[in-house]
N, CA, C and O atoms as CSV, one atom per row, in Angstrom:
chain,resi,resn,atom,element,x,y,z
A,1,MET,N,N,11.066,15.299,5.004
A,1,MET,CA,C,11.527,14.285,4.086
A,1,MET,C,C,10.417,13.933,3.104
A,1,MET,O,O,9.257,13.779,3.485
A,2,ARG,N,N,10.788,13.811,1.846
A,2,ARG,CA,C,9.878,13.364,0.803
A,2,ARG,C,C,10.662,12.480,-0.147
A,2,ARG,O,O,11.722,12.870,-0.638
A,3,LYS,N,N,10.139,11.282,-0.407
A,3,LYS,CA,C,10.797,10.350,-1.323
A,3,LYS,C,C,9.761,9.798,-2.289
A,3,LYS,O,O,8.591,9.632,-1.944
A,4,GLU,N,N,10.211,9.519,-3.503
A,4,GLU,CA,C,9.338,8.971,-4.534
A,4,GLU,C,C,9.951,7.710,-5.119
A,4,GLU,O,O,11.169,7.582,-5.243
A,5,LEU,N,N,9.068,6.782,-5.473
A,5,LEU,CA,C,9.488,5.561,-6.143
A,5,LEU,C,C,8.530,5.315,-7.300
A,5,LEU,O,O,7.317,5.242,-7.105
A,6,LYS,N,N,9.079,5.187,-8.505
A,6,LYS,CA,C,8.265,4.856,-9.679
A,6,LYS,C,C,8.542,3.397,-10.029
A,6,LYS,O,O,9.691,2.968,-10.125
A,7,LEU,N,N,7.458,2.652,-10.215
A,7,LEU,CA,C,7.545,1.212,-10.441
A,7,LEU,C,C,6.793,0.819,-11.698
A,7,LEU,O,O,5.892,1.530,-12.144
A,8,LYS,N,N,7.169,-0.318,-12.266
A,8,LYS,CA,C,6.357,-0.942,-13.310
A,8,LYS,C,C,5.385,-1.883,-12.588
A,8,LYS,O,O,5.658,-2.320,-11.470
A,9,ASN,N,N,4.282,-2.186,-13.213
A,9,ASN,CA,C,3.309,-3.084,-12.597
A,9,ASN,C,C,3.733,-4.548,-12.810
A,9,ASN,O,O,3.074,-5.315,-13.512
A,10,GLN,N,N,4.861,-4.898,-12.173
A,10,GLN,CA,C,5.412,-6.249,-12.252
A,10,GLN,C,C,5.829,-6.701,-10.854
A,10,GLN,O,O,6.361,-5.920,-10.066
A,11,MET,N,N,5.578,-7.972,-10.564
A,11,MET,CA,C,5.892,-8.509,-9.232
A,11,MET,C,C,7.376,-8.374,-8.893
A,11,MET,O,O,7.731,-8.267,-7.719
A,12,SER,N,N,8.235,-8.379,-9.893
A,12,SER,CA,C,9.682,-8.255,-9.629
A,12,SER,C,C,10.024,-6.911,-8.981
A,12,SER,O,O,11.108,-6.762,-8.418
A,13,GLU,N,N,9.127,-5.941,-9.049
A,13,GLU,CA,C,9.357,-4.617,-8.466
A,13,GLU,C,C,9.178,-4.597,-6.946
A,13,GLU,O,O,9.543,-3.617,-6.297
A,14,LEU,N,N,8.623,-5.661,-6.377
A,14,LEU,CA,C,8.386,-5.689,-4.926
A,14,LEU,C,C,9.674,-5.535,-4.131
A,14,LEU,O,O,9.670,-4.957,-3.044
A,15,GLU,N,N,10.775,-6.051,-4.669
A,15,GLU,CA,C,12.070,-5.910,-4.002
A,15,GLU,C,C,12.425,-4.425,-3.850
A,15,GLU,O,O,12.974,-4.016,-2.827
A,16,ARG,N,N,12.110,-3.631,-4.864
A,16,ARG,CA,C,12.375,-2.192,-4.803
A,16,ARG,C,C,11.477,-1.503,-3.768
A,16,ARG,O,O,11.900,-0.569,-3.088
A,17,VAL,N,N,10.246,-1.975,-3.663
A,17,VAL,CA,C,9.324,-1.431,-2.648
A,17,VAL,C,C,9.895,-1.703,-1.261
A,17,VAL,O,O,9.916,-0.816,-0.408
A,18,ASN,N,N,10.356,-2.929,-1.040
A,18,ASN,CA,C,10.939,-3.299,0.258
A,18,ASN,C,C,12.137,-2.419,0.600
A,18,ASN,O,O,12.247,-1.934,1.726
A,19,ARG,N,N,13.033,-2.208,-0.361
A,19,ARG,CA,C,14.215,-1.357,-0.130
A,19,ARG,C,C,13.800,0.081,0.174
A,19,ARG,O,O,14.383,0.730,1.042
A,20,PHE,N,N,12.794,0.575,-0.541
A,20,PHE,CA,C,12.283,1.928,-0.351
A,20,PHE,C,C,11.806,2.122,1.091
A,20,PHE,O,O,12.152,3.107,1.743
A,21,VAL,N,N,11.011,1.175,1.577
A,21,VAL,CA,C,10.485,1.259,2.943
A,21,VAL,C,C,11.615,1.117,3.964
A,21,VAL,O,O,11.633,1.829,4.968
A,22,GLU,N,N,12.555,0.206,3.717
A,22,GLU,CA,C,13.692,0.038,4.626
A,22,GLU,C,C,14.526,1.311,4.728
A,22,GLU,O,O,14.917,1.709,5.825
A,23,GLU,N,N,14.799,1.950,3.595
A,23,GLU,CA,C,15.582,3.191,3.592
A,23,GLU,C,C,14.882,4.280,4.408
A,23,GLU,O,O,15.520,5.002,5.175
A,24,ILE,N,N,13.576,4.387,4.235
A,24,ILE,CA,C,12.802,5.381,4.998
A,24,ILE,C,C,12.872,5.059,6.482
A,24,ILE,O,O,13.096,5.947,7.305
A,25,GLY,N,N,12.681,3.791,6.824
A,25,GLY,CA,C,12.736,3.365,8.218
A,25,GLY,C,C,14.074,3.674,8.861
A,25,GLY,O,O,14.126,4.149,9.996
A,26,GLU,N,N,15.157,3.407,8.141
A,26,GLU,CA,C,16.495,3.687,8.663
A,26,GLU,C,C,16.717,5.185,8.823
A,26,GLU,O,O,17.242,5.641,9.838
A,27,GLU,N,N,16.307,5.950,7.802
A,27,GLU,CA,C,16.492,7.402,7.841
A,27,GLU,C,C,15.737,8.029,9.022
A,27,GLU,O,O,16.222,8.974,9.645
A,28,LEU,N,N,14.555,7.495,9.319
A,28,LEU,CA,C,13.731,8.047,10.392
A,28,LEU,C,C,13.994,7.382,11.749
A,28,LEU,O,O,13.449,7.812,12.765
A,29,GLY,N,N,14.822,6.340,11.765
A,29,GLY,CA,C,15.126,5.642,13.007
A,29,GLY,C,C,13.934,4.871,13.563
A,29,GLY,O,O,13.757,4.784,14.778
A,30,LEU,N,N,13.114,4.309,12.669
A,30,LEU,CA,C,11.932,3.552,13.099
A,30,LEU,C,C,12.360,2.184,13.630
A,30,LEU,O,O,13.335,1.600,13.157
A,31,ASP,N,N,11.620,1.684,14.613
A,31,ASP,CA,C,11.971,0.361,15.138
A,31,ASP,C,C,11.630,-0.712,14.107
A,31,ASP,O,O,10.821,-0.499,13.204
A,32,MET,N,N,12.265,-1.864,14.267
A,32,MET,CA,C,12.165,-2.944,13.285
A,32,MET,C,C,10.719,-3.425,13.115
A,32,MET,O,O,10.306,-3.722,11.994
A,33,GLU,N,N,9.950,-3.507,14.193
A,33,GLU,CA,C,8.564,-3.971,14.085
A,33,GLU,C,C,7.740,-3.028,13.207
A,33,GLU,O,O,6.971,-3.484,12.361
A,34,LEU,N,N,7.895,-1.726,13.401
A,34,LEU,CA,C,7.169,-0.757,12.591
A,34,LEU,C,C,7.622,-0.839,11.131
A,34,LEU,O,O,6.795,-0.781,10.220
A,35,GLN,N,N,8.915,-0.974,10.910
A,35,GLN,CA,C,9.422,-1.102,9.536
A,35,GLN,C,C,8.815,-2.326,8.852
A,35,GLN,O,O,8.399,-2.258,7.695
A,36,MET,N,N,8.771,-3.432,9.569
A,36,MET,CA,C,8.213,-4.663,8.997
A,36,MET,C,C,6.726,-4.489,8.699
A,36,MET,O,O,6.245,-4.944,7.661
A,37,ASN,N,N,5.998,-3.834,9.602
A,37,ASN,CA,C,4.570,-3.596,9.377
A,37,ASN,C,C,4.344,-2.684,8.173
A,37,ASN,O,O,3.454,-2.938,7.361
A,38,LEU,N,N,5.145,-1.622,8.056
A,38,LEU,CA,C,5.015,-0.718,6.910
A,38,LEU,C,C,5.359,-1.439,5.613
A,38,LEU,O,O,4.723,-1.216,4.583
A,39,ASN,N,N,6.353,-2.291,5.667
A,39,ASN,CA,C,6.739,-3.067,4.501
A,39,ASN,C,C,5.593,-3.981,4.066
A,39,ASN,O,O,5.302,-4.097,2.876
A,40,LEU,N,N,4.950,-4.624,5.029
A,40,LEU,CA,C,3.814,-5.500,4.746
A,40,LEU,C,C,2.676,-4.708,4.098
A,40,LEU,O,O,2.085,-5.155,3.115
A,41,VAL,N,N,2.374,-3.540,4.649
A,41,VAL,CA,C,1.306,-2.691,4.113
A,41,VAL,C,C,1.593,-2.306,2.663
A,41,VAL,O,O,0.737,-2.472,1.794
A,42,MET,N,N,2.787,-1.797,2.402
A,42,MET,CA,C,3.113,-1.338,1.050
A,42,MET,C,C,3.123,-2.500,0.067
A,42,MET,O,O,2.650,-2.375,-1.062
A,43,GLU,N,N,3.661,-3.624,0.504
A,43,GLU,CA,C,3.687,-4.797,-0.362
A,43,GLU,C,C,2.270,-5.246,-0.707
A,43,GLU,O,O,1.976,-5.526,-1.869
A,44,GLU,N,N,1.393,-5.318,0.290
A,44,GLU,CA,C,0.003,-5.733,0.056
A,44,GLU,C,C,-0.686,-4.833,-0.957
A,44,GLU,O,O,-1.350,-5.314,-1.875
A,45,MET,N,N,-0.526,-3.523,-0.787
A,45,MET,CA,C,-1.237,-2.595,-1.660
A,45,MET,C,C,-0.637,-2.548,-3.064
A,45,MET,O,O,-1.375,-2.427,-4.042
A,46,VAL,N,N,0.691,-2.641,-3.177
A,46,VAL,CA,C,1.319,-2.671,-4.502
A,46,VAL,C,C,0.937,-3.963,-5.232
A,46,VAL,O,O,0.670,-3.933,-6.434
A,47,VAL,N,N,0.910,-5.080,-4.531
A,47,VAL,CA,C,0.490,-6.350,-5.144
A,47,VAL,C,C,-0.942,-6.230,-5.666
A,47,VAL,O,O,-1.245,-6.732,-6.749
A,48,ASN,N,N,-1.821,-5.578,-4.918
A,48,ASN,CA,C,-3.202,-5.392,-5.384
A,48,ASN,C,C,-3.238,-4.607,-6.692
A,48,ASN,O,O,-3.971,-4.968,-7.613
A,49,VAL,N,N,-2.451,-3.538,-6.776
A,49,VAL,CA,C,-2.423,-2.749,-8.013
A,49,VAL,C,C,-1.879,-3.603,-9.158
A,49,VAL,O,O,-2.459,-3.632,-10.243
A,50,ILE,N,N,-0.781,-4.288,-8.920
A,50,ILE,CA,C,-0.171,-5.122,-9.964
A,50,ILE,C,C,-1.154,-6.204,-10.426
A,50,ILE,O,O,-1.260,-6.484,-11.620
A,51,SER,N,N,-1.864,-6.803,-9.483
A,51,SER,CA,C,-2.738,-7.938,-9.790
A,51,SER,C,C,-4.074,-7.550,-10.418
A,51,SER,O,O,-4.611,-8.293,-11.240
A,52,TYR,N,N,-4.615,-6.391,-10.035
A,52,TYR,CA,C,-6.002,-6.101,-10.412
A,52,TYR,C,C,-6.246,-4.802,-11.176
A,52,TYR,O,O,-7.308,-4.656,-11.780
A,53,ALA,N,N,-5.318,-3.862,-11.175
A,53,ALA,CA,C,-5.613,-2.538,-11.739
A,53,ALA,C,C,-5.597,-2.503,-13.267
A,53,ALA,O,O,-6.280,-1.679,-13.875
A,54,TYR,N,N,-4.832,-3.381,-13.881
A,54,TYR,CA,C,-4.658,-3.318,-15.327
A,54,TYR,C,C,-4.979,-4.659,-15.975
A,54,TYR,O,O,-4.823,-5.709,-15.351
A,55,PRO,N,N,-5.433,-4.622,-17.241
A,55,PRO,CA,C,-5.634,-5.887,-17.961
A,55,PRO,C,C,-4.308,-6.641,-18.074
A,55,PRO,O,O,-3.244,-6.031,-18.177
A,56,GLU,N,N,-4.382,-7.945,-18.053
A,56,GLU,CA,C,-3.168,-8.761,-18.134
A,56,GLU,C,C,-2.372,-8.404,-19.386
A,56,GLU,O,O,-2.935,-8.234,-20.467
A,57,GLY,N,N,-1.057,-8.292,-19.225
A,57,GLY,CA,C,-0.178,-7.974,-20.346
A,57,GLY,C,C,0.044,-6.490,-20.557
A,57,GLY,O,O,0.852,-6.101,-21.401
A,58,THR,N,N,-0.665,-5.648,-19.798
A,58,THR,CA,C,-0.505,-4.197,-19.915
A,58,THR,C,C,0.648,-3.745,-19.033
A,58,THR,O,O,0.722,-4.124,-17.864
A,59,THR,N,N,1.547,-2.937,-19.583
A,59,THR,CA,C,2.625,-2.364,-18.791
A,59,THR,C,C,2.223,-0.952,-18.401
A,59,THR,O,O,1.800,-0.157,-19.240
A,60,ALA,N,N,2.359,-0.653,-17.127
A,60,ALA,CA,C,1.971,0.669,-16.631
A,60,ALA,C,C,2.870,1.062,-15.474
A,60,ALA,O,O,3.636,0.254,-14.949
A,61,GLU,N,N,2.755,2.336,-15.088
A,61,GLU,CA,C,3.568,2.864,-14.007
A,61,GLU,C,C,2.735,3.015,-12.738
A,61,GLU,O,O,1.564,3.393,-12.772
A,62,ILE,N,N,3.377,2.710,-11.633
A,62,ILE,CA,C,2.805,2.891,-10.300
A,62,ILE,C,C,3.760,3.831,-9.572
A,62,ILE,O,O,4.977,3.731,-9.728
A,63,GLU,N,N,3.210,4.737,-8.782
A,63,GLU,CA,C,4.059,5.658,-8.038
A,63,GLU,C,C,3.763,5.533,-6.553
A,63,GLU,O,O,2.606,5.457,-6.140
A,64,LEU,N,N,4.817,5.512,-5.763
A,64,LEU,CA,C,4.698,5.490,-4.311
A,64,LEU,C,C,5.495,6.675,-3.777
A,64,LEU,O,O,6.697,6.792,-4.015
A,65,VAL,N,N,4.803,7.553,-3.050
A,65,VAL,CA,C,5.430,8.741,-2.478
A,65,VAL,C,C,5.327,8.636,-0.960
A,65,VAL,O,O,4.273,8.292,-0.425
A,66,ALA,N,N,6.422,8.933,-0.275
A,66,ALA,CA,C,6.439,8.944,1.192
A,66,ALA,C,C,6.853,10.329,1.652
A,66,ALA,O,O,7.786,10.922,1.110
A,67,GLU,N,N,6.144,10.846,2.668
A,67,GLU,CA,C,6.512,12.144,3.255
A,67,GLU,C,C,6.275,12.079,4.748
A,67,GLU,O,O,5.420,11.339,5.234
A,68,THR,N,N,7.054,12.872,5.463
A,68,THR,CA,C,6.845,12.957,6.901
A,68,THR,C,C,7.058,14.377,7.384
A,68,THR,O,O,7.841,15.148,6.829
A,69,ASP,N,N,6.326,14.689,8.442
A,69,ASP,CA,C,6.514,15.976,9.114
A,69,ASP,C,C,7.205,15.746,10.460
A,69,ASP,O,O,7.305,16.659,11.280
A,70,GLY,N,N,7.682,14.507,10.677
A,70,GLY,CA,C,8.333,14.155,11.929
A,70,GLY,C,C,7.401,13.489,12.923
A,70,GLY,O,O,7.856,12.781,13.821
A,71,LYS,N,N,6.096,13.708,12.772
A,71,LYS,CA,C,5.111,13.104,13.676
A,71,LYS,C,C,4.305,12.022,12.979
A,71,LYS,O,O,3.840,11.070,13.605
A,72,GLU,N,N,4.148,12.186,11.664
A,72,GLU,CA,C,3.321,11.270,10.896
A,72,GLU,C,C,4.036,10.933,9.596
A,72,GLU,O,O,4.637,11.799,8.961
A,73,LEU,N,N,3.965,9.666,9.210
A,73,LEU,CA,C,4.531,9.216,7.951
A,73,LEU,C,C,3.365,8.934,7.021
A,73,LEU,O,O,2.462,8.168,7.358
A,74,LYS,N,N,3.387,9.560,5.843
A,74,LYS,CA,C,2.293,9.412,4.886
A,74,LYS,C,C,2.824,8.792,3.607
A,74,LYS,O,O,3.830,9.235,3.054
A,75,PHE,N,N,2.130,7.755,3.145
A,75,PHE,CA,C,2.425,7.126,1.862
A,75,PHE,C,C,1.243,7.370,0.941
A,75,PHE,O,O,0.092,7.229,1.354
A,76,VAL,N,N,1.520,7.736,-0.309
A,76,VAL,CA,C,0.468,7.857,-1.314
A,76,VAL,C,C,0.849,6.944,-2.475
A,76,VAL,O,O,1.893,7.112,-3.107
A,77,LEU,N,N,-0.018,5.980,-2.737
A,77,LEU,CA,C,0.166,5.030,-3.826
A,77,LEU,C,C,-0.772,5.455,-4.955
A,77,LEU,O,O,-1.976,5.593,-4.742
A,78,SER,N,N,-0.223,5.665,-6.157
A,78,SER,CA,C,-1.073,6.106,-7.260
A,78,SER,C,C,-0.829,5.273,-8.516
A,78,SER,O,O,0.278,4.806,-8.783
A,79,ASP,N,N,-1.908,5.109,-9.269
A,79,ASP,CA,C,-1.866,4.384,-10.539
A,79,ASP,C,C,-3.019,4.882,-11.403
A,79,ASP,O,O,-3.943,5.534,-10.916
A,80,ARG,N,N,-2.948,4.565,-12.688
A,80,ARG,CA,C,-4.006,4.958,-13.630
A,80,ARG,C,C,-4.836,3.747,-14.058
A,80,ARG,O,O,-5.424,3.743,-15.140
A,81,GLY,N,N,-4.880,2.742,-13.222
A,81,GLY,CA,C,-5.624,1.523,-13.532
A,81,GLY,C,C,-7.110,1.664,-13.272
A,81,GLY,O,O,-7.635,2.765,-13.103
A,82,ARG,N,N,-7.780,0.509,-13.243
A,82,ARG,CA,C,-9.216,0.488,-12.965
A,82,ARG,C,C,-9.507,1.184,-11.643
A,82,ARG,O,O,-8.736,1.081,-10.689
A,83,GLU,N,N,-10.618,1.888,-11.602
A,83,GLU,CA,C,-11.015,2.562,-10.375
A,83,GLU,C,C,-11.380,1.512,-9.327
A,83,GLU,O,O,-12.179,0.610,-9.580
A,84,PHE,N,N,-10.773,1.652,-8.139
A,84,PHE,CA,C,-11.074,0.735,-7.038
A,84,PHE,C,C,-10.765,1.422,-5.722
A,84,PHE,O,O,-9.653,1.902,-5.499
A,85,ASP,N,N,-11.763,1.461,-4.857
A,85,ASP,CA,C,-11.610,2.065,-3.539
A,85,ASP,C,C,-11.551,0.961,-2.490
A,85,ASP,O,O,-12.592,0.442,-2.088
A,86,PRO,N,N,-10.350,0.592,-2.037
A,86,PRO,CA,C,-10.231,-0.489,-1.058
A,86,PRO,C,C,-10.838,-0.141,0.300
A,86,PRO,O,O,-11.121,-1.034,1.099
A,87,THR,N,N,-11.037,1.143,0.566
A,87,THR,CA,C,-11.598,1.527,1.869
A,87,THR,C,C,-13.070,1.164,1.977
A,87,THR,O,O,-13.616,1.130,3.080
A,88,LEU,N,N,-13.727,0.890,0.845
A,88,LEU,CA,C,-15.140,0.496,0.870
A,88,LEU,C,C,-15.327,-0.989,1.147
A,88,LEU,O,O,-16.436,-1.439,1.437
A,89,LYS,N,N,-14.244,-1.743,1.056
A,89,LYS,CA,C,-14.301,-3.189,1.295
A,89,LYS,C,C,-14.574,-3.420,2.770
A,89,LYS,O,O,-13.863,-2.901,3.630
A,90,GLY,N,N,-15.607,-4.201,3.060
A,90,GLY,CA,C,-15.936,-4.515,4.451
A,90,GLY,C,C,-14.805,-5.263,5.123
A,90,GLY,O,O,-14.030,-5.959,4.467
A,91,ASP,N,N,-14.714,-5.118,6.428
A,91,ASP,CA,C,-13.668,-5.820,7.162
A,91,ASP,C,C,-13.897,-7.325,7.130
A,91,ASP,O,O,-15.031,-7.802,7.154
A,92,THR,N,N,-12.798,-8.054,7.076
A,92,THR,CA,C,-12.830,-9.501,7.103
A,92,THR,C,C,-13.350,-9.963,8.462
A,92,THR,O,O,-12.940,-9.448,9.502
A,93,ASP,N,N,-14.254,-10.939,8.441
A,93,ASP,CA,C,-14.804,-11.490,9.686
A,93,ASP,C,C,-13.798,-12.493,10.244
A,93,ASP,O,O,-13.680,-13.617,9.757
A,94,MET,N,N,-13.076,-12.057,11.277
A,94,MET,CA,C,-12.018,-12.898,11.839
A,94,MET,C,C,-12.567,-14.071,12.645
A,94,MET,O,O,-11.807,-14.965,13.017
A,95,SER,N,N,-13.877,-14.088,12.923
A,95,SER,CA,C,-14.460,-15.202,13.668
A,95,SER,C,C,-14.711,-16.415,12.761
A,95,SER,O,O,-14.945,-17.523,13.245
A,96,VAL,N,N,-14.659,-16.193,11.444
A,96,VAL,CA,C,-14.864,-17.277,10.487
A,96,VAL,C,C,-13.545,-18.022,10.281
A,96,VAL,O,O,-12.488,-17.405,10.155
A,97,ASN,N,N,-13.616,-19.338,10.249
A,97,ASN,CA,C,-12.447,-20.176,10.001
A,97,ASN,C,C,-11.782,-19.723,8.700
A,97,ASN,O,O,-12.467,-19.567,7.690
A,98,PRO,N,N,-10.457,-19.507,8.702
A,98,PRO,CA,C,-9.777,-19.043,7.487
A,98,PRO,C,C,-10.055,-19.904,6.252
A,98,PRO,O,O,-10.111,-19.383,5.138
A,99,ALA,N,N,-10.228,-21.202,6.438
A,99,ALA,CA,C,-10.490,-22.087,5.305
A,99,ALA,C,C,-11.875,-21.854,4.709
A,99,ALA,O,O,-12.129,-22.230,3.565
A,100,GLU,N,N,-12.769,-21.239,5.474
A,100,GLU,CA,C,-14.143,-21.012,5.016
A,100,GLU,C,C,-14.402,-19.573,4.569
A,100,GLU,O,O,-15.481,-19.272,4.058
A,101,ARG,N,N,-13.425,-18.683,4.754
A,101,ARG,CA,C,-13.577,-17.277,4.355
A,101,ARG,C,C,-13.508,-17.132,2.851
A,101,ARG,O,O,-12.904,-17.954,2.162
A,102,ASP,N,N,-14.139,-16.067,2.343
A,102,ASP,CA,C,-13.997,-15.713,0.930
A,102,ASP,C,C,-12.547,-15.318,0.679
A,102,ASP,O,O,-11.877,-14.777,1.559
A,103,LEU,N,N,-12.075,-15.592,-0.522
A,103,LEU,CA,C,-10.718,-15.183,-0.886
A,103,LEU,C,C,-10.654,-13.669,-0.988
A,103,LEU,O,O,-11.634,-13.023,-1.361
A,104,GLY,N,N,-9.514,-13.110,-0.659
A,104,GLY,CA,C,-9.316,-11.669,-0.783
A,104,GLY,C,C,-9.785,-10.921,0.451
A,104,GLY,O,O,-10.534,-11.443,1.276
A,105,GLY,N,N,-9.329,-9.702,0.550
A,105,GLY,CA,C,-9.754,-8.836,1.645
A,105,GLY,C,C,-8.828,-8.810,2.837
A,105,GLY,O,O,-8.861,-7.855,3.613
A,106,MET,N,N,-8.002,-9.829,3.011
A,106,MET,CA,C,-7.107,-9.859,4.169
A,106,MET,C,C,-6.069,-8.741,4.094
A,106,MET,O,O,-5.741,-8.129,5.110
A,107,GLY,N,N,-5.555,-8.476,2.899
A,107,GLY,CA,C,-4.552,-7.417,2.751
A,107,GLY,C,C,-5.094,-6.066,3.176
A,107,GLY,O,O,-4.426,-5.314,3.886
A,108,ILE,N,N,-6.298,-5.765,2.742
A,108,ILE,CA,C,-6.917,-4.493,3.097
A,108,ILE,C,C,-7.201,-4.443,4.599
A,108,ILE,O,O,-7.030,-3.402,5.233
A,109,PHE,N,N,-7.630,-5.561,5.157
A,109,PHE,CA,C,-7.870,-5.657,6.603
A,109,PHE,C,C,-6.576,-5.360,7.369
A,109,PHE,O,O,-6.578,-4.609,8.344
A,110,ILE,N,N,-5.480,-5.957,6.915
A,110,ILE,CA,C,-4.172,-5.752,7.557
A,110,ILE,C,C,-3.778,-4.279,7.477
A,110,ILE,O,O,-3.344,-3.695,8.470
A,111,VAL,N,N,-3.929,-3.684,6.303
A,111,VAL,CA,C,-3.554,-2.281,6.102
A,111,VAL,C,C,-4.353,-1.375,7.038
A,111,VAL,O,O,-3.788,-0.494,7.686
A,112,LYS,N,N,-5.660,-1.591,7.106
A,112,LYS,CA,C,-6.522,-0.763,7.965
A,112,LYS,C,C,-6.140,-0.904,9.437
A,112,LYS,O,O,-6.294,0.040,10.212
A,113,ASN,N,N,-5.643,-2.077,9.824
A,113,ASN,CA,C,-5.294,-2.309,11.227
A,113,ASN,C,C,-3.896,-1.826,11.593
A,113,ASN,O,O,-3.631,-1.555,12.764
A,114,ILE,N,N,-3.013,-1.713,10.633
A,114,ILE,CA,C,-1.657,-1.230,10.908
A,114,ILE,C,C,-1.592,0.290,10.822
A,114,ILE,O,O,-0.975,0.942,11.665
A,115,MET,N,N,-2.229,0.847,9.806
A,115,MET,CA,C,-2.146,2.295,9.581
A,115,MET,C,C,-3.179,3.026,10.438
A,115,MET,O,O,-4.214,2.459,10.788
A,116,ASN,N,N,-2.894,4.283,10.771
A,116,ASN,CA,C,-3.831,5.084,11.552
A,116,ASN,C,C,-4.970,5.630,10.699
A,116,ASN,O,O,-6.076,5.846,11.194
A,117,GLU,N,N,-4.694,5.853,9.410
A,117,GLU,CA,C,-5.714,6.405,8.515
A,117,GLU,C,C,-5.448,5.914,7.102
A,117,GLU,O,O,-4.308,5.915,6.637
A,118,VAL,N,N,-6.519,5.490,6.417
A,118,VAL,CA,C,-6.418,5.042,5.028
A,118,VAL,C,C,-7.564,5.704,4.262
A,118,VAL,O,O,-8.732,5.513,4.600
A,119,THR,N,N,-7.229,6.482,3.232
A,119,THR,CA,C,-8.249,7.156,2.435
A,119,THR,C,C,-7.981,6.939,0.955
A,119,THR,O,O,-6.852,6.670,0.544
A,120,TYR,N,N,-9.035,7.060,0.165
A,120,TYR,CA,C,-8.944,6.853,-1.281
A,120,TYR,C,C,-9.593,8.024,-2.003
A,120,TYR,O,O,-10.602,8.568,-1.553
A,121,GLN,N,N,-8.993,8.408,-3.142
A,121,GLN,CA,C,-9.574,9.400,-4.046
A,121,GLN,C,C,-9.325,8.951,-5.476
A,121,GLN,O,O,-8.333,8.282,-5.769
A,122,ARG,N,N,-10.232,9.325,-6.354
A,122,ARG,CA,C,-10.008,9.146,-7.796
A,122,ARG,C,C,-9.946,10.550,-8.371
A,122,ARG,O,O,-10.959,11.250,-8.412
A,123,LEU,N,N,-8.758,10.971,-8.819
A,123,LEU,CA,C,-8.562,12.316,-9.348
A,123,LEU,C,C,-7.892,12.255,-10.713
A,123,LEU,O,O,-6.847,11.625,-10.876
A,124,GLU,N,N,-8.497,12.908,-11.680
A,124,GLU,CA,C,-7.919,13.016,-13.023
A,124,GLU,C,C,-7.480,11.657,-13.569
A,124,GLU,O,O,-6.386,11.527,-14.118
A,125,GLY,N,N,-8.331,10.655,-13.415
A,125,GLY,CA,C,-8.042,9.324,-13.939
A,125,GLY,C,C,-7.046,8.513,-13.138
A,125,GLY,O,O,-6.562,7.481,-13.603
A,126,LYS,N,N,-6.735,8.974,-11.929
A,126,LYS,CA,C,-5.761,8.275,-11.075
A,126,LYS,C,C,-6.410,7.774,-9.795
A,126,LYS,O,O,-7.231,8.462,-9.188
A,127,ASN,N,N,-6.033,6.574,-9.397
A,127,ASN,CA,C,-6.347,6.072,-8.061
A,127,ASN,C,C,-5.284,6.621,-7.118
A,127,ASN,O,O,-4.089,6.494,-7.385
A,128,LEU,N,N,-5.714,7.228,-6.020
A,128,LEU,CA,C,-4.779,7.740,-5.011
A,128,LEU,C,C,-5.157,7.133,-3.666
A,128,LEU,O,O,-6.196,7.466,-3.096
A,129,LEU,N,N,-4.322,6.253,-3.171
A,129,LEU,CA,C,-4.542,5.634,-1.869
A,129,LEU,C,C,-3.547,6.253,-0.892
A,129,LEU,O,O,-2.334,6.110,-1.045
A,130,THR,N,N,-4.084,6.947,0.116
A,130,THR,CA,C,-3.248,7.622,1.112
A,130,THR,C,C,-3.308,6.835,2.401
A,130,THR,O,O,-4.385,6.538,2.917
A,131,MET,N,N,-2.120,6.497,2.922
A,131,MET,CA,C,-2.014,5.705,4.151
A,131,MET,C,C,-1.118,6.453,5.125
A,131,MET,O,O,0.021,6.782,4.797
A,132,LYS,N,N,-1.629,6.723,6.328
A,132,LYS,CA,C,-0.877,7.509,7.305
A,132,LYS,C,C,-0.619,6.689,8.564
A,132,LYS,O,O,-1.455,5.904,9.010
A,133,LYS,N,N,0.584,6.906,9.124
A,133,LYS,CA,C,0.980,6.228,10.349
A,133,LYS,C,C,1.689,7.222,11.256
A,133,LYS,O,O,2.635,7.890,10.839
A,134,GLU,N,N,1.227,7.316,12.497
A,134,GLU,CA,C,1.925,8.157,13.489
A,134,GLU,C,C,3.237,7.490,13.842
A,134,GLU,O,O,3.303,6.277,14.042
A,135,ILE,N,N,4.296,8.314,13.917
A,135,ILE,CA,C,5.610,7.730,14.233
A,135,ILE,C,C,6.208,8.374,15.469
A,135,ILE,O,O,7.308,8.010,15.884
């Protein structure tokens, strides 16, 4: 199975991301907890691209591709925005009171903890974030 979703960098597109993940989950017969976790991961990463990859007021395309070999589900999120490797972000210190933590970083922490593997590449002017989950 291979599915693609092309999005505009607008928050209103999150509903389409949710439907995309739900359709994949149903097609693969994934349990509800895994579907919800995958939905959270994709939403977090798409929100990061929408919020930070492009100057405000710029319209651009984001692509989300999902593929599976039956054992592993792989998502690749790509955009042509500012170069940013979320895998280099240090893990959030969970021992610190949430009110005292620096803003940001929780989404990436969540993604790293839900997915089995998260890698980043910058190729031909594109950010490529690959997220893999054993199913």
